[in-house]
VOGU-464912 format. One record per residue: x, y, z of N, C-alpha, C in turn; residue number from 0; residue in three letters. Coordinates in steps of 0.1 Angstrom, whole numbers. Layout:
% VOGU-464912
((X,Y,Z),(X,Y,Z),(X,Y,Z),NUM,"ALA") ...
//
This chain:
% VOGU-464912
((832,-120,-891),(819,-126,-888),(812,-132,-900),0,"MET") ((808,-144,-900),(802,-149,-912),(789,-144,-914),1,"ALA") ((785,-141,-926),(772,-136,-930),(762,-146,-927),2,"PRO") ((749,-140,-923),(737,-149,-921),(732,-153,-934),3,"ILE") ((730,-166,-935),(724,-171,-948),(709,-170,-948),4,"GLY") ((704,-173,-958),(689,-173,-960),(682,-182,-950),5,"PRO") ((671,-178,-945),(663,-186,-935),(655,-196,-943),6,"ILE") ((656,-209,-939),(649,-219,-946),(634,-218,-942),7,"ARG") ((626,-222,-951),(611,-222,-949),(606,-230,-937),8,"GLN") ((613,-241,-935),(608,-249,-924),(612,-243,-910),9,"ASP") ((624,-236,-910),(627,-228,-898),(618,-217,-895),10,"HIS") ((613,-210,-904),(604,-200,-904),(590,-204,-898),11,"TYR") ((586,-215,-903),(573,-221,-898),(574,-224,-884),12,"ASP") ((585,-230,-880),(587,-233,-865),(587,-221,-857),13,"ARG") ((593,-210,-861),(593,-197,-853),(579,-192,-851),14,"ILE") ((571,-192,-862),(558,-188,-861),(549,-195,-852),15,"LEU") ((551,-208,-851),(544,-217,-842),(546,-214,-828),16,"CYS") ((559,-209,-824),(562,-206,-810),(557,-193,-806),17,"GLN") ((552,-184,-814),(548,-171,-811),(533,-170,-810),18,"VAL") ((527,-165,-798),(513,-164,-796),(508,-151,-802),19,"ASP") ((501,-152,-813),(495,-141,-820),(481,-140,-816),20,"LEU") ((476,-128,-815),(461,-126,-812),(452,-132,-823),21,"PRO") ((442,-138,-818),(433,-144,-827),(426,-133,-835),22,"ALA") ((424,-136,-848),(416,-126,-856),(403,-124,-852),23,"PRO") ((397,-111,-851),(384,-108,-847),(374,-113,-858),24,"LEU") ((363,-118,-852),(352,-122,-861),(344,-110,-863),25,"ILE") ((339,-108,-875),(331,-97,-878),(319,-96,-869),26,"GLU") ((317,-84,-862),(306,-81,-853),(309,-85,-839),27,"GLY") ((320,-91,-836),(323,-95,-822),(329,-83,-814),28,"GLU") ((325,-81,-801),(329,-71,-792),(342,-75,-786),29,"ILE") ((353,-68,-786),(366,-71,-780),(364,-74,-765),30,"PRO") ((372,-83,-760),(371,-88,-746),(373,-76,-737),31,"LEU") ((382,-67,-739),(384,-56,-730),(372,-47,-728),32,"ALA") ((365,-46,-740),(353,-37,-739),(341,-45,-733),33,"ARG") ((341,-58,-735),(330,-65,-730),(330,-67,-714),34,"ARG") ((342,-66,-708),(343,-67,-694),(343,-55,-686),35,"SER") ((341,-43,-692),(339,-31,-685),(326,-30,-677),36,"GLN") ((327,-27,-663),(315,-26,-655),(305,-15,-659),37,"PRO") ((293,-17,-657),(283,-7,-661),(281,2,-648),38,"ARG") ((281,14,-649),(279,24,-639),(265,24,-633),39,"LEU") ((264,23,-619),(250,23,-614),(242,35,-617),40,"PRO") ((229,33,-619),(221,44,-622),(217,52,-609),41,"ARG") ((218,65,-610),(214,72,-598),(198,73,-597),42,"ARG") ((194,72,-584),(178,72,-583),(173,85,-587),43,"PRO") ((161,84,-592),(155,97,-597),(151,106,-585),44,"SER") ((147,118,-588),(143,127,-577),(131,122,-570),45,"LEU") ((121,116,-578),(109,111,-572),(112,99,-562),46,"VAL") ((121,91,-566),(125,80,-557),(132,84,-545),47,"GLY") ((140,95,-546),(146,100,-533),(136,106,-524),48,"ARG") ((127,113,-530),(116,119,-521),(107,108,-515),49,"LEU") ((104,98,-522),(96,87,-516),(104,80,-504),50,"LEU") ((116,78,-507),(125,72,-496),(125,81,-484),51,"ARG") ((127,94,-486),(127,104,-475),(114,104,-467),52,"LEU") ((103,104,-475),(90,104,-468),(88,91,-460),53,"LEU") ((92,80,-465),(91,67,-457),(99,67,-444),54,"LEU") ((112,72,-445),(120,73,-433),(114,82,-423),55,"ILE") ((109,94,-428),(103,104,-419),(91,98,-412),56,"THR") ((82,91,-420),(70,85,-414),(73,75,-403),57,"GLY") ((84,67,-406),(88,56,-396),(92,63,-383),58,"LEU") ((100,73,-384),(106,80,-372),(95,87,-364),59,"VAL") ((86,94,-372),(75,101,-365),(66,91,-358),60,"THR") ((62,80,-364),(54,69,-358),(60,64,-345),61,"GLY") ((73,61,-346),(80,56,-334),(79,66,-323),62,"THR") ((82,79,-326),(82,88,-315),(68,90,-309),63,"VAL") ((58,90,-317),(44,91,-312),(40,79,-303),64,"LEU") ((44,67,-307),(42,55,-299),(48,57,-285),65,"LEU") ((61,62,-285),(68,63,-273),(62,73,-264),66,"LEU") ((56,84,-269),(51,95,-262),(36,94,-259),67,"MET") ((29,84,-265),(15,83,-263),(11,83,-249),68,"ALA") ((17,74,-240),(13,74,-226),(15,87,-219),69,"GLY") ((27,93,-219),(29,106,-212),(19,117,-217),70,"PRO") ((18,117,-231),(9,128,-236),(-6,125,-231),71,"LEU") ((-10,113,-231),(-24,110,-226),(-25,114,-211),72,"ARG") ((-15,112,-203),(-16,116,-189),(-17,131,-187),73,"ARG") ((-9,138,-196),(-9,152,-194),(-21,159,-200),74,"TRP") ((-27,153,-210),(-39,159,-216),(-52,155,-208),75,"LEU") ((-51,145,-200),(-63,140,-192),(-64,150,-180),76,"THR") ((-76,154,-177),(-78,163,-166),(-73,156,-152),77,"PRO") ((-70,164,-142),(-66,157,-130),(-78,149,-124),78,"PRO") ((-74,137,-118),(-84,129,-114),(-93,134,-102),79,"PRO") ((-88,142,-94),(-95,147,-82),(-97,162,-83),80,"VAL") ((-109,167,-83),(-112,181,-85),(-106,189,-73),81,"ALA") ((-100,200,-77),(-94,208,-66),(-80,204,-62),82,"GLY") ((-74,193,-69),(-62,188,-66),(-53,189,-78),83,"LEU") ((-43,197,-79),(-35,198,-92),(-24,188,-92),84,"ASN") ((-28,175,-94),(-19,164,-94),(-24,154,-104),85,"ALA") ((-15,148,-111),(-19,138,-121),(-14,124,-118),86,"ARG") ((-20,114,-125),(-16,100,-122),(-2,97,-127),87,"LEU") ((5,89,-120),(18,84,-124),(16,73,-134),88,"SER") ((26,67,-140),(25,57,-151),(18,45,-146),89,"ALA") ((19,42,-133),(12,29,-128),(-1,33,-122),90,"ASP") ((-7,45,-124),(-20,48,-119),(-21,54,-106),91,"GLY") ((-9,56,-98),(-10,62,-85),(-12,77,-86),92,"ARG") ((-18,82,-75),(-18,97,-73),(-11,101,-61),93,"LEU") ((0,108,-61),(7,112,-50),(11,100,-41),94,"LEU") ((14,89,-48),(18,76,-42),(7,67,-39),95,"GLY") ((-6,70,-39),(-17,62,-36),(-23,56,-48),96,"HIS") ((-26,43,-47),(-34,36,-57),(-49,39,-56),97,"PHE") ((-56,39,-68),(-70,41,-67),(-78,29,-62),98,"PRO") ((-89,33,-55),(-98,22,-49),(-112,26,-50),99,"PHE") ((-121,16,-54),(-135,20,-55),(-142,20,-40),100,"PRO") ((-153,26,-40),(-161,27,-28),(-170,15,-27),101,"GLU") ((-169,7,-17),(-178,-5,-16),(-193,-1,-13),102,"VAL") ((-202,-6,-19),(-216,-3,-17),(-220,-5,-2),103,"PRO") ((-229,3,4),(-232,2,18),(-238,-12,21),104,"ALA") ((-246,-18,12),(-252,-30,15),(-243,-42,15),105,"ASP") ((-230,-39,13),(-220,-50,14),(-212,-49,27),106,"ARG") ((-216,-40,36),(-208,-38,49),(-216,-43,61),107,"LEU") ((-209,-46,71),(-216,-50,84),(-209,-42,95),108,"VAL") ((-217,-39,105),(-213,-31,116),(-203,-39,126),109,"ALA") ((-193,-33,130),(-184,-39,140),(-185,-31,154),110,"ILE") ((-191,-19,152),(-195,-11,164),(-205,-1,159),111,"SER") ((-211,7,168),(-221,16,163),(-217,26,152),112,"PRO") ((-205,30,151),(-200,39,141),(-190,33,131),113,"ASP") ((-187,21,132),(-177,15,123),(-182,2,116),114,"LEU") ((-178,1,104),(-182,-11,95),(-171,-15,86),115,"SER") ((-173,-28,82),(-163,-35,73),(-170,-44,64),116,"LEU") ((-163,-50,55),(-168,-62,48),(-170,-73,57),117,"ARG") ((-179,-82,55),(-182,-93,64),(-170,-102,67),118,"PRO") ((-161,-105,57),(-150,-114,60),(-139,-107,68),119,"GLN") ((-138,-94,64),(-127,-86,72),(-132,-84,87),120,"ALA") ((-145,-82,88),(-151,-80,102),(-149,-92,110),121,"ALA") ((-152,-103,105),(-151,-116,112),(-136,-119,116),122,"GLU") ((-127,-116,106),(-113,-118,109),(-108,-108,120),123,"ALA") ((-113,-96,120),(-108,-86,129),(-113,-90,143),124,"LEU") ((-126,-94,144),(-131,-97,158),(-124,-110,163),125,"LEU") ((-121,-119,155),(-113,-131,160),(-99,-127,164),126,"GLY") ((-93,-117,157),(-80,-112,161),(-80,-105,173),127,"MET") ((-90,-97,176),(-91,-90,189),(-93,-99,201),128,"GLN") ((-100,-110,198),(-101,-120,209),(-88,-127,212),129,"ARG") ((-81,-131,201),(-68,-137,203),(-58,-128,210),130,"ALA") ((-58,-115,207),(-49,-106,213),(-53,-104,228),131,"ALA") ((-66,-103,231),(-70,-102,244),(-66,-114,253),132,"ALA") ((-66,-126,247),(-62,-138,255),(-47,-137,257),133,"ALA") ((-40,-130,249),(-26,-129,251),(-22,-116,260),134,"ASP") ((-31,-109,264),(-29,-97,272),(-28,-84,265),135,"GLY") ((-30,-84,251),(-30,-71,243),(-44,-67,240),136,"ALA") ((-46,-54,241),(-59,-49,238),(-59,-41,225),137,"GLN") ((-65,-46,214),(-66,-39,201),(-78,-30,200),138,"LEU") ((-76,-17,198),(-87,-8,197),(-89,-4,182),139,"ALA") ((-101,-5,177),(-103,-1,163),(-107,14,163),140,"VAL") ((-98,22,156),(-100,36,156),(-107,41,144),141,"LEU") ((-106,33,132),(-112,37,120),(-114,25,112),142,"SER") ((-124,25,104),(-126,13,95),(-131,19,81),143,"ALA") ((-142,15,76),(-147,19,63),(-149,35,63),144,"PHE") ((-144,41,52),(-147,56,50),(-152,57,36),145,"ARG") ((-163,65,35),(-168,69,22),(-158,79,15),146,"SER") ((-159,79,2),(-151,89,-6),(-154,103,-1),147,"ILE") ((-167,106,2),(-171,119,6),(-163,123,19),148,"SER") ((-163,113,29),(-157,116,41),(-142,117,39),149,"LEU") ((-136,110,30),(-122,110,28),(-118,124,22),150,"GLN") ((-128,129,13),(-125,142,7),(-125,153,18),151,"ARG") ((-133,152,28),(-133,162,39),(-120,161,47),152,"GLN") ((-116,149,50),(-104,146,58),(-92,152,51),153,"LEU") ((-92,150,38),(-80,154,30),(-79,169,29),154,"PHE") ((-90,175,24),(-89,189,20),(-91,198,33),155,"PHE") ((-100,194,42),(-102,203,54),(-89,204,62),156,"ASP") ((-84,192,65),(-72,192,73),(-60,197,66),157,"VAL") ((-60,196,53),(-48,202,45),(-49,217,46),158,"LYS") ((-61,223,46),(-62,237,47),(-59,242,62),159,"ALA") ((-64,234,71),(-62,237,85),(-47,237,89),160,"GLU") ((-40,228,84),(-26,227,87),(-16,234,77),161,"ARG") ((-23,240,67),(-15,248,57),(-5,239,50),162,"ASN") ((-10,227,46),(-1,217,39),(-2,218,24),163,"GLN") ((9,214,17),(8,212,3),(1,199,0),164,"SER") ((-4,197,-12),(-10,185,-15),(-1,173,-13),165,"ALA") ((11,174,-17),(21,163,-16),(24,160,-1),166,"ARG") ((25,170,7),(27,168,22),(15,161,28),167,"ASP") ((3,166,24),(-9,160,29),(-10,145,25),168,"ARG") ((-6,142,13),(-7,129,8),(1,119,14),169,"ALA") ((12,124,20),(21,115,27),(15,109,40),170,"ARG") ((4,115,45),(-2,111,58),(-18,108,56),171,"VAL") ((-23,111,44),(-37,109,42),(-39,107,27),172,"SER") ((-47,98,22),(-49,95,8),(-59,105,2),173,"ALA") ((-57,109,-10),(-68,117,-16),(-80,109,-18),174,"PRO") ((-92,116,-19),(-104,109,-21),(-104,100,-33),175,"PRO") ((-109,88,-32),(-109,78,-43),(-96,70,-44),176,"GLY") ((-87,73,-34),(-74,66,-34),(-71,61,-20),177,"PHE") ((-81,59,-12),(-79,54,1),(-83,39,3),178,"SER") ((-75,31,9),(-78,17,12),(-91,16,21),179,"GLU") ((-93,26,29),(-105,26,38),(-118,25,30),180,"HIS") ((-118,31,18),(-130,31,10),(-135,16,5),181,"SER") ((-125,7,6),(-128,-7,1),(-136,-15,12),182,"THR") ((-135,-10,24),(-141,-18,35),(-132,-29,40),183,"GLY") ((-120,-29,36),(-110,-40,40),(-99,-34,49),184,"PHE") ((-99,-21,52),(-88,-15,59),(-92,-10,73),185,"ALA") ((-84,-10,83),(-86,-5,96),(-74,2,102),186,"VAL") ((-77,12,111),(-67,18,118),(-68,13,133),187,"ASP") ((-57,8,138),(-58,1,152),(-49,9,161),188,"LEU") ((-52,8,174),(-45,14,185),(-44,4,197),189,"GLY") ((-37,9,206),(-36,1,219),(-46,7,229),190,"ASP") ((-55,-2,233),(-66,3,242),(-61,8,255),191,"GLY") ((-49,4,259),(-44,8,272),(-35,20,271),192,"ARG") ((-31,24,259),(-22,35,256),(-28,44,246),193,"LEU") ((-38,51,248),(-45,59,237),(-36,70,233),194,"PRO") ((-27,75,241),(-18,86,237),(-10,83,225),195,"ALA") ((-9,70,222),(-1,66,210),(-9,64,197),196,"THR") ((-22,67,198),(-31,64,187),(-26,73,175),197,"ASN") ((-26,67,163),(-23,74,150),(-10,81,151),198,"LEU") ((0,75,158),(13,80,159),(24,69,157),199,"SER") ((36,73,153),(46,62,151),(49,56,164),200,"THR") ((47,63,175),(49,57,189),(41,44,191),201,"GLY") ((30,42,183),(22,30,185),(31,17,183),202,"PHE") ((42,18,175),(49,6,173),(58,2,185),203,"ASP") ((57,10,196),(64,5,208),(55,0,219),204,"ARG") ((42,-2,215),(32,-7,224),(30,-22,224),205,"THR") ((25,-28,234),(22,-42,234),(12,-46,222),206,"PRO") ((3,-37,220),(-7,-41,209),(0,-42,195),207,"ALA") ((9,-33,192),(16,-34,180),(26,-46,179),208,"PHE") ((32,-49,191),(41,-61,191),(34,-73,188),209,"ARG") ((21,-74,193),(13,-85,191),(9,-86,176),210,"TRP") ((5,-75,171),(1,-75,157),(13,-79,148),211,"LEU") ((25,-74,151),(36,-77,142),(39,-92,142),212,"ALA") ((36,-100,153),(38,-114,153),(27,-123,150),213,"GLY") ((14,-117,149),(3,-125,148),(-8,-121,137),214,"ASN") ((-7,-109,132),(-17,-104,123),(-18,-112,110),215,"ALA") ((-7,-117,106),(-8,-125,93),(-16,-138,95),216,"HIS") ((-17,-143,107),(-26,-155,109),(-41,-152,106),217,"ARG") ((-44,-138,107),(-58,-134,104),(-59,-126,91),218,"PHE") ((-48,-128,83),(-48,-122,69),(-48,-107,69),219,"HIS") ((-42,-101,80),(-40,-87,80),(-26,-83,77),220,"PHE") ((-24,-73,69),(-10,-68,65),(-9,-54,67),221,"GLN") ((3,-50,72),(7,-36,74),(7,-29,61),222,"LEU") ((-1,-19,58),(-1,-13,45),(11,-4,42),223,"SER") ((15,4,52),(26,14,49),(38,12,59),224,"PHE") ((46,2,57),(57,1,66),(67,12,64),225,"PRO") ((77,13,72),(88,22,71),(95,21,57),226,"ALA") ((97,32,50),(105,31,37),(97,24,27),227,"GLY") ((83,24,27),(76,17,17),(77,23,3),228,"ASN") ((75,15,-7),(78,19,-21),(68,30,-26),229,"ALA") ((57,31,-20),(47,41,-24),(51,55,-20),230,"GLN") ((61,56,-10),(64,70,-6),(55,75,4),231,"GLY") ((46,67,10),(37,72,20),(44,71,34),232,"VAL") ((41,80,43),(47,80,56),(44,67,63),233,"SER") ((53,64,72),(52,52,80),(40,52,89),234,"TYR") ((30,43,88),(18,42,95),(17,28,102),235,"GLU") ((22,27,114),(21,14,121),(7,10,125),236,"PRO") ((-2,19,125),(-16,17,129),(-25,12,117),237,"TRP") ((-21,14,104),(-29,11,93),(-27,-3,87),238,"HIS") ((-38,-11,89),(-37,-26,84),(-48,-28,74),239,"TRP") ((-46,-37,65),(-55,-41,55),(-57,-56,55),240,"ARG") ((-70,-60,53),(-73,-74,52),(-71,-80,38),241,"PHE") ((-64,-91,37),(-61,-97,24),(-66,-112,23),242,"GLU") ((-76,-114,31),(-81,-129,32),(-92,-133,23),243,"GLY") ((-94,-125,12),(-105,-129,2),(-99,-126,-12),244,"SER") ((-106,-133,-22),(-101,-131,-36),(-103,-117,-40),245,"THR") ((-114,-110,-36),(-116,-96,-40),(-105,-87,-33),246,"GLU") ((-102,-89,-21),(-92,-81,-14),(-78,-83,-21),247,"ALA") ((-75,-95,-24),(-62,-98,-31),(-61,-90,-45),248,"LEU") ((-72,-90,-51),(-73,-84,-65),(-72,-69,-63),249,"ARG") ((-78,-63,-54),(-77,-49,-51),(-63,-44,-47),250,"LEU") ((-57,-52,-39),(-44,-48,-33),(-32,-54,-41),251,"PHE") ((-35,-61,-52),(-23,-67,-59),(-14,-57,-64),252,"GLU") ((-18,-45,-70),(-8,-35,-75),(1,-31,-63),253,"PRO") ((-4,-28,-52),(4,-24,-41),(14,-35,-36),254,"ALA") ((9,-48,-37),(18,-59,-33),(29,-60,-43),255,"GLN") ((25,-58,-56),(35,-60,-67),(46,-49,-66),256,"ARG") ((42,-37,-63),(51,-26,-61),(61,-28,-49),257,"LEU") ((56,-34,-39),(64,-37,-27),(74,-47,-28),258,"ALA") ((73,-56,-39),(82,-68,-40),(96,-64,-44),259,"ARG") 
//
């Protein structure tokens, strides 16, 4: 094997040019590897963590209080009817019945010696009785306006007499302050020829009821408590309310909205 001769200078220079050597560091410069290292995130201080916890706790507590404000208010408010351990539902009903004000006596007119209604309701009722009579049906008015005081007697006295619970009594009679009769727009009707059916579900098999079912709307009367009504009140085919005035529509709008 022939010995390797001395390397010529020009060959040595060419070899050096083909090799990538690291550039010399400039004094004071930070190496690239050290410059690219990520900085570790700073942990929040104890005070910061406490403030964040207090903020989250406050938001959760406020949300819970807002959601429970309505139910808490209802349970903290005294029962609306003295002597009746029952509270209002979320939509303002008591044992299924909406609240109604008592119409002042000077806004009522007599339709018979012992019965009175608002003037518009009275006029419509008398017209309806005449129309029914012309068709051979006899509409008898059994009850009309009732004061809250009278409604209190009917509710509590009969409740005690029949040994009924408040809920059972409310299915057939409204608590005082929650009866449509107190508005002067509601009536109980019967068949003048079949008095045995008065205030009973059997009234819906009489000629008087059949006439009402087909004609009462022409006189702006509406059956208040049909079978299976959304208020949970017992079926009352005899109980009708007048809805032919702006005030009547306003008073009965919650019941109409619930029935839709």
